[in-house]
C-alpha positions in Angstrom: -17.2 23.2 11.9 -15.0 22.3 14.9 -11.3 22.7 15.1 -9.3 19.6 16.3 -7.8 19.9 19.7 -4.1 19.7 20.1 -4.4 16.5 22.0 -6.2 14.6 19.1 -4.0 12.5 16.9 -3.7 13.6 13.3 -5.3 11.5 10.6 -3.0 8.9 8.9 -3.0 8.4 5.2 -4.5 5.2 4.0 -1.1 3.8 3.0 0.1 4.0 6.6 -3.1 2.3 7.9 -2.4 -0.7 10.1 -5.6 -2.2 8.9 -4.5 -2.2 5.2 -1.0 -3.5 6.1 -2.4 -6.2 8.4 -4.9 -7.3 5.7 -2.0 -7.6 3.2 0.1 -9.5 5.7 -2.7 -11.9 6.5 -3.3 -12.5 2.8 0.4 -13.2 2.1 0.6 -15.5 5.1 -2.5 -17.4 4.0 -1.1 -17.9 0.4 2.2 -19.0 1.9 0.4 -21.4 4.2 -1.5 -22.8 1.2 1.7 -23.6 -0.6 3.4 -24.9 2.6 6.0 -22.0 2.7 7.2 -20.9 6.1 8.3 -17.4 6.7 10.6 -16.2 9.5 9.0 -14.0 12.1 7.9 -10.6 10.6 8.6 -11.6 7.0 4.9 -11.5 6.0 4.7 -7.9 7.4 7.8 -6.9 5.4 6.4 -8.4 2.3 3.1 -6.7 2.8 4.9 -3.3 3.2 6.9 -4.0 0.0 3.8 -5.0 -1.9 1.9 -1.9 -0.9 4.8 0.3 -1.8 5.2 -1.5 -5.2 1.5 -1.1 -6.1 1.6 2.6 -5.1 4.7 3.3 -7.1 3.3 1.5 -10.2 0.1 3.4 -9.8 2.0 6.7 -9.7 4.0 5.7 -12.8 0.8 4.8 -14.6 -0.7 8.2 -13.8 2.4 10.0 -15.0 2.5 8.1 -18.2 -1.2 8.7 -18.8 -0.8 12.5 -18.2 2.2 12.6 -20.5 0.3 10.8 -23.3 -2.7 13.0 -22.8 -0.7 16.2 -23.3 1.2 14.9 -26.4 0.0 15.0 -30.0 -2.8 12.7 -31.0 -1.7 10.4 -33.8 
């Protein structure tokens, strides 16, 4: 097992991945183009960031609800 050198960049979490955010921005721009909606510059990227944050938050809420229900009484 090798230790990373101090010069190597640390690994980024998947949510900070430019590939994921770019793919979401492209998908949003494609849907907007299909419906003839024009966004100002950078709006698709901001919508993609907001969408990823929303999905992440809803996922965490779902996990919290599931864990709470699993620990409660079975009726």
